[in-house]
N, C-alpha and C positions, 0 to 999 in steps of 0.2 A: 505494499499499500504506502502511494506517494503522495504527497503533501504539495500543493503545487504554492507559486508564491501568491498567488490569488486567494488562494483555499487560507492560509498562514494568515494574511494579511487581513482577511474576512472571519477570522476567530480570532485575533486579536480585536478586532472592532466591536465583536459579541461580549468581549471580555471586559472593555472600556466601556459599553454603554450600559451592562450591568453593572458594573461599580460606579457605573454615576447616575444612574437612574432615583435611586433613595434622594441623595441631596439637592437634585435639580426637581423631583417630584415635592421634595419639602420647600421648597422655593416658590413654586407652584401655588401650595397649598397653604401656605405661607402668606401670600399676595391677596388669595382670597379671603383668608380671613381678614385680613387688614383693610380689604374696602368695604367691609361689613360690620366691624368693631367701631364702637366711639368711644368705650373706656379709654382714656387717658394709659392706665397702667397695664391694660391688657396689649391696647397699643405699643407700648414699649415695649412690652415681651416677645410680641410678635415683631418687631425689626431686629430683638437679637437673636431671636430664630433665623429670621432673614439673613443676618452679616455670617451666622453660624455654618450656616448650609451653602453661601456662597464662598464662604472661605476654603471649606470640603471639597464642593468644587474645583473650583481654584487649583488648591494642592494635587486633587487626584488629576487634575489635564495636565500639573506641571511635571510629575511623579512619571505619567503615562508617556509625555512626549521625549523623554529621555529615554523612558524602558524600553519602550517599544516603536518608537519613530524614528525620524533621521536624523534628531538631533538639531536639528539646522542651528545658524552661527557656531558651530563648536568646530574645530579642527580635528585630527588624528587623535590628537590630547583633550581629554576634560578636564576642566577645574573639577577637584573631588569634594570641593566645599559645593556644587551645584549639586553632585550627589548626597551626601549630606545632607542639603536643605531638604531636598525632596523625599528622603527615607525620616528624616524627624518629622514631617507632618503627616506623614505616612502613621507611622505609629502614633503619633499622638492621637490619630483618630480612633483608635483601637484601645478598649477601657482596658484599663490594667497594665499597659504595653509601655516599658519604657528602652530606651535605644542604649548601647555602651555602644563608643566607636572607636575603633581600634586603628585608623589608618592613618597614618603619618605622612606619606606622601600627599605633595601638592597638586598632581596629575594625574593621571591612568589612561593609557590607550582607550579609546572609545567601544571596542568590544569587549573591554574586560569592563568599564562601565556598565554598561548594558547588561553586561555576565552578573556583573554585582546586583545591582537595583532588580533582576528578576528573583534572584536566588533572596534578595532580601524578601519582595513581595510574598515569596513563597514559605519564608521562614516565619515572616508575620501571621500567614495565615494559618498554619501549624500550630499557635498559640491563641488556643480556643479560649482559654478563660484567662488571657494575660498572662504578663511574664517578661523578660529581658531578650530583647535580640542583640546578638553583640556581632560588630561587623568588623572585619580584619582583610586589608589586602596590602601588598607589597610585592613590588616589581625586583627578580632577583635572575641574574643571570641569563637575561632577555626572555624572561618567563614571567608572570603575575601569575601569581599567588591568592588566591581569593576564600575566605572562610565568614559564612554565617554559623554561628549559632542560636538556637531557641530555646530556650530552658523558662518550664510555668508548670505548676500544677495542674493541669494536663496539655500533652504536646498529640496532635494527629498529625500524621501526615500521610496521604491518601498512596495508596500502591500503584496504581497507575502513573501519578504524578513522578513518584517513584522510579518506577520501572523509564519514563520517560525522559528524567535527569539522565540516565545511564545511558541508555537503548535509542533514544529517537523512537523513532516508528517502527510499528510493530503490526501485529493482527488484529488488535483495534484501533479505531480510529480517533486521532487529533480532534478533541474536541477544545471547545472555550475555556472550559476548567482545566485543560493540560498541555494550553498553548505557552505558558510563561515557559514552563519546563520543557515542552519542543524547542522553544527559541533558545533556552541557556545551552540544549544539546548540540544545536544548528551550530549556534556562534561558536563554541570550545570546540568542535567537531572540524570546522574551517580554519581554525588558530592552529591546528595541530596537537588540543591537548587533550584532557579527559574530567569528568565528572565523578566526585566521591559524594555517596550520600548513607549516615550511618541510621538504620532502624531506632525508632524512639526509644528508649530507656531510661528508667528513673528520671521522667520528665525533661529530656534534654534530646534534641535533634540537632547534628550536624551535617552542615551542606557545604563542601569544597570544590574547587575547579582550578583547574590550571590551564593555561594557556599563551600560546608566545606572545612576545609584545608587541613584532612586527608581523 
Protein backbone atom coordinates (compact mmCIF):
# COMPACT_ATOMS: atom_id res chain seq x y z
CA UNK A 1 0.00 0.00 0.00
CA UNK A 2 1.51 3.30 -1.10
CA UNK A 3 0.51 6.72 0.23
CA UNK A 4 0.71 9.38 -2.47
CA UNK A 5 1.80 12.95 -1.63
CA UNK A 6 -1.77 14.10 -2.31
CA UNK A 7 -3.20 11.50 0.08
CA UNK A 8 -0.70 12.42 2.78
CA UNK A 9 -1.52 16.12 2.35
CA UNK A 10 -5.22 15.27 2.69
CA UNK A 11 -4.57 13.33 5.88
CA UNK A 12 -2.57 16.21 7.33
CA UNK A 13 -5.41 18.60 6.49
CA UNK A 14 -7.86 16.24 8.20
CA UNK A 15 -5.75 16.23 11.36
CA UNK A 16 -5.45 20.02 11.31
CA UNK A 17 -9.19 20.49 10.79
CA UNK A 18 -9.96 18.00 13.57
CA UNK A 19 -7.80 19.88 16.05
CA UNK A 20 -9.11 23.30 15.02
CA UNK A 21 -12.78 22.33 15.06
CA UNK A 22 -13.16 22.73 18.81
CA UNK A 23 -11.59 26.21 19.30
CA UNK A 24 -13.13 27.60 16.11
CA UNK A 25 -16.51 26.18 17.11
CA UNK A 26 -16.12 27.83 20.51
CA UNK A 27 -15.45 31.14 18.77
CA UNK A 28 -18.68 30.80 16.81
CA UNK A 29 -20.68 29.87 19.90
CA UNK A 30 -19.16 32.73 21.86
CA UNK A 31 -20.12 35.25 19.19
CA UNK A 32 -23.68 33.96 19.16
CA UNK A 33 -23.90 34.26 22.95
CA UNK A 34 -22.39 37.74 22.87
CA UNK A 35 -24.97 38.91 20.35
CA UNK A 36 -27.83 37.95 22.66
CA UNK A 37 -26.29 38.71 26.05
CA UNK A 38 -27.03 42.04 27.78
CA UNK A 39 -25.64 41.40 31.28
CA UNK A 40 -22.24 43.21 31.56
CA UNK A 41 -20.64 40.43 33.66
CA UNK A 42 -21.74 37.72 31.22
CA UNK A 43 -20.55 39.77 28.24
CA UNK A 44 -17.15 40.11 29.89
CA UNK A 45 -17.06 36.33 30.42
CA UNK A 46 -17.97 35.80 26.76
CA UNK A 47 -15.12 38.06 25.73
CA UNK A 48 -12.69 36.06 27.87
CA UNK A 49 -13.86 32.81 26.26
CA UNK A 50 -13.52 34.35 22.80
CA UNK A 51 -9.97 35.48 23.60
CA UNK A 52 -9.05 31.99 24.86
CA UNK A 53 -10.48 30.32 21.76
CA UNK A 54 -8.76 32.78 19.43
CA UNK A 55 -5.42 32.23 21.18
CA UNK A 56 -5.82 28.44 21.00
CA UNK A 57 -6.67 28.59 17.30
CA UNK A 58 -3.66 30.80 16.55
CA UNK A 59 -1.31 28.56 18.57
CA UNK A 60 -2.48 25.43 16.79
CA UNK A 61 -2.12 27.05 13.38
CA UNK A 62 1.43 28.16 14.22
CA UNK A 63 2.33 24.68 15.41
CA UNK A 64 0.89 22.91 12.37
CA UNK A 65 2.50 25.43 10.01
CA UNK A 66 5.91 24.38 11.32
CA UNK A 67 5.13 20.69 11.84
CA UNK A 68 3.17 19.93 8.67
CA UNK A 69 3.68 22.88 6.31
CA UNK A 70 6.55 24.14 4.21
CA UNK A 71 7.62 26.52 7.01
CA UNK A 72 7.90 29.42 4.60
CA UNK A 73 10.24 32.17 5.70
CA UNK A 74 12.83 29.72 7.03
CA UNK A 75 15.87 28.42 5.21
CA UNK A 76 17.37 24.97 5.67
CA UNK A 77 18.16 25.91 9.27
CA UNK A 78 15.29 26.82 11.61
CA UNK A 79 15.59 28.91 14.77
CA UNK A 80 14.94 26.45 17.61
CA UNK A 81 13.09 29.18 19.54
CA UNK A 82 10.29 28.95 16.97
CA UNK A 83 9.87 25.24 17.68
CA UNK A 84 10.02 25.78 21.43
CA UNK A 85 7.33 28.47 21.36
CA UNK A 86 5.07 26.28 19.23
CA UNK A 87 5.48 23.30 21.56
CA UNK A 88 5.06 25.41 24.69
CA UNK A 89 1.72 26.65 23.34
CA UNK A 90 0.70 23.09 22.43
CA UNK A 91 1.53 21.76 25.90
CA UNK A 92 -0.15 24.72 27.63
CA UNK A 93 -3.46 23.78 26.02
CA UNK A 94 -3.34 20.33 27.62
CA UNK A 95 -4.67 20.07 31.16
CA UNK A 96 -1.93 19.33 33.67
CA UNK A 97 0.88 19.15 31.11
CA UNK A 98 4.30 20.78 31.46
CA UNK A 99 7.31 21.06 29.17
CA UNK A 100 10.95 20.34 30.03
CA UNK A 101 13.07 21.85 27.23
CA UNK A 102 16.56 20.36 26.99
CA UNK A 103 17.68 21.66 23.60
CA UNK A 104 20.76 23.88 23.70
CA UNK A 105 21.30 24.35 19.95
CA UNK A 106 20.25 27.69 18.48
CA UNK A 107 19.26 26.24 15.08
CA UNK A 108 18.52 22.81 13.64
CA UNK A 109 17.92 21.54 10.10
CA UNK A 110 14.33 21.99 8.94
CA UNK A 111 13.83 18.22 8.62
CA UNK A 112 14.98 17.73 12.22
CA UNK A 113 12.65 20.45 13.48
CA UNK A 114 9.67 18.87 11.70
CA UNK A 115 10.60 15.50 13.18
CA UNK A 116 10.92 17.03 16.65
CA UNK A 117 7.56 18.81 16.40
CA UNK A 118 5.68 15.73 15.23
CA UNK A 119 7.26 13.55 17.90
CA UNK A 120 6.29 16.20 20.45
CA UNK A 121 2.71 16.10 19.16
CA UNK A 122 2.60 12.31 19.53
CA UNK A 123 4.22 12.48 22.95
CA UNK A 124 1.81 15.15 24.18
CA UNK A 125 -1.15 13.10 22.94
CA UNK A 126 0.11 10.10 24.91
CA UNK A 127 -0.20 12.01 28.21
CA UNK A 128 -3.90 11.36 28.60
CA UNK A 129 -4.00 12.51 32.24
CA UNK A 130 -1.32 15.15 32.07
CA UNK A 131 2.35 14.91 32.90
CA UNK A 132 5.71 16.17 31.71
CA UNK A 133 6.92 16.26 28.13
CA UNK A 134 10.73 16.36 28.02
CA UNK A 135 12.43 17.22 24.72
CA UNK A 136 16.10 16.99 23.85
CA UNK A 137 17.98 17.35 20.57
CA UNK A 138 21.58 17.84 19.50
CA UNK A 139 23.65 17.80 16.33
CA UNK A 140 26.75 15.65 16.56
CA UNK A 141 29.06 14.28 13.89
CA UNK A 142 26.78 15.18 11.00
CA UNK A 143 23.71 13.65 12.63
CA UNK A 144 20.85 15.05 14.68
CA UNK A 145 19.63 13.03 17.64
CA UNK A 146 16.15 13.75 19.01
CA UNK A 147 14.55 12.36 22.16
CA UNK A 148 11.00 13.02 23.36
CA UNK A 149 9.90 11.55 26.69
CA UNK A 150 6.39 11.60 28.06
CA UNK A 151 5.91 10.89 31.76
CA UNK A 152 2.61 10.96 33.60
CA UNK A 153 0.07 9.01 35.67
CA UNK A 154 -1.37 7.40 32.53
CA UNK A 155 0.55 7.11 29.28
CA UNK A 156 -1.02 5.56 26.18
CA UNK A 157 0.58 5.14 22.77
CA UNK A 158 -1.58 3.56 20.09
CA UNK A 159 -0.02 0.39 18.67
CA UNK A 160 -0.65 1.51 15.10
CA UNK A 161 1.05 4.85 15.72
CA UNK A 162 4.00 3.01 17.25
CA UNK A 163 4.23 0.65 14.28
CA UNK A 164 3.94 3.45 11.72
CA UNK A 165 6.73 5.39 13.43
CA UNK A 166 9.19 2.53 13.08
CA UNK A 167 7.94 0.73 9.94
CA UNK A 168 6.05 3.30 7.86
CA UNK A 169 3.39 1.91 5.55
CA UNK A 170 1.94 -1.51 6.22
CA UNK A 171 -1.16 -3.57 5.55
CA UNK A 172 -3.27 -0.98 7.38
CA UNK A 173 -3.94 2.29 5.53
CA UNK A 174 -2.40 5.45 6.92
CA UNK A 175 -5.11 7.56 8.53
CA UNK A 176 -5.41 11.07 9.93
CA UNK A 177 -4.63 9.53 13.33
CA UNK A 178 -1.33 8.05 12.11
CA UNK A 179 -0.41 10.82 9.62
CA UNK A 180 2.06 12.52 11.99
CA UNK A 181 3.84 9.23 12.73
CA UNK A 182 4.02 8.41 9.00
CA UNK A 183 5.47 11.85 8.32
CA UNK A 184 8.16 11.28 10.97
CA UNK A 185 9.06 7.90 9.48
CA UNK A 186 9.20 9.34 5.95
CA UNK A 187 11.37 12.35 6.87
CA UNK A 188 13.80 10.25 8.90
CA UNK A 189 14.01 7.54 6.23
CA UNK A 190 14.78 10.15 3.56
CA UNK A 191 17.64 11.42 5.75
CA UNK A 192 19.10 7.94 6.22
CA UNK A 193 18.04 7.67 9.86
CA UNK A 194 15.85 5.59 12.12
CA UNK A 195 13.10 5.99 14.70
CA UNK A 196 13.06 4.28 18.10
CA UNK A 197 9.99 3.86 20.29
CA UNK A 198 9.73 2.34 23.75
CA UNK A 199 6.64 0.55 24.96
CA UNK A 200 4.85 2.65 27.61
CA UNK A 201 5.94 1.33 31.01
CA UNK A 202 5.77 2.74 34.53
CA UNK A 203 4.13 5.91 33.21
CA UNK A 204 6.91 6.67 30.74
CA UNK A 205 7.16 6.51 26.95
CA UNK A 206 10.27 7.47 24.97
CA UNK A 207 10.35 8.44 21.29
CA UNK A 208 13.67 8.89 19.56
CA UNK A 209 14.97 9.65 16.10
CA UNK A 210 18.39 9.93 14.49
CA UNK A 211 18.82 11.49 11.04
CA UNK A 212 21.52 12.99 8.89
CA UNK A 213 21.87 16.73 9.32
CA UNK A 214 22.17 17.32 5.55
